[in-house]
N, C-alpha and C positions, 0 to 999 in steps of 0.2 A: 460863582452859580449856583443862583437859590432853591432850594430843594422845595416841592409842593405834596402836604399831606394830601395824602386821600380821608376823604371820608364817609363819601357815602359809596354804600357798595354797585354792583352792575345786577341788577333782578334779578340774572336766571341764574346767580350762587350764592340762591338763600340758605335759612338751616337745611338742617337736614329733613328728612320726612316726607311726603306729599309726591308728586309725579309732578313732572314740570319737561317744558318741551322750548326746543330753541328753535323750532318751525312749524309752522299754520297745523300739530299733527293731534288727535285725542285718541284716548283707548278709554273702549266702552267693553260691557259684560253685558252678550246677552244671553237671557233667559229664553232656549226656546219653549216650552214645555213641555218639552217633553224628552225623550232619548232620541239620538238623531246615528244610534248605530248603524242599523239596519236602514237612513235612508242618503248612507252617501257613499253607493256600490253600483247604480246603475245612472243611468241617461235621466235629466227630470228630475231626478226625487228633492226633495229637499233638503238638503246641504248646497247642491249649484243652487237654489231659487236661495237660498238665503246671500250664500256668496255673493250671486251676479246681483242682487238687489245690491247691497252692500260695499261691494267696490274695494274690501282694504287692503290697506296696500302689505300687511301680515296678520295673521289669524291663528287662531291656536282652539278646535274641538276639543274639548276634555273627553277622553276616553270613558264615559260613564252613564250612567240612565238620567243624569239630569237636566239636560241638553243644552251646556253652557257652552260660550263661544266668547274667545278672545278676542277683541278684533282694538286695529290702529287702524286710523281712518285719517285722510283728508281732513284735515277741520273748518274748511270752510262752508262746510256744506248743513251746517245747520248744529245742533245738540241731541243730546238724550231724546228728547219727545220725539222729534223730529222724526229717528232713526226710527222711533218704537212704530210711530203710527206707518210707515214705509213701511215697515217688517209685518204687522198688526193688517195692513193692506193686504199682502202676499194672499189670506185666507188658507183655506184649508189647498195644500198640492199634493203632488206623483203618485203615486200607483200603491202608496199606502194608506194615500188621504190623512199626510200630517198636516196638524191645523197650528197655521201659527198665530191667532186672534189673542190668544192671551200670553204671548210672545213683551216680556219686559227689556228695560234698555237703560243702565245705568252708565254714569259716565267713571271709566277706572281711578283707582287710588292708587296703582303702585304697580309694578311688574316686576315678577321672578319668573327670571332664567336660572332653564335646568339643564 
């Protein structure tokens, strides 16, 4: 029986470095624009509005004053620009008047799990 030498790789097994998905998933870093720690302890506050709008499969709200949120979402719904526009459209929400109008969204480049 003749052997066949494989010369082409499979696209999901590329060189190290960078973020790959074997499903239609995307990772984003949301900079909500300010400290979210006081916005997660009651109904209808900013964190609830943000997570409801983004509908992530997984998320991590960084516990500091910077307002960073890491999300994994279904990638069928657009890109960072579309997600950013949706978050900014939330405007000012919650009892503490949290303002999302300056929020930014960037495509994630890596994942760190600890």
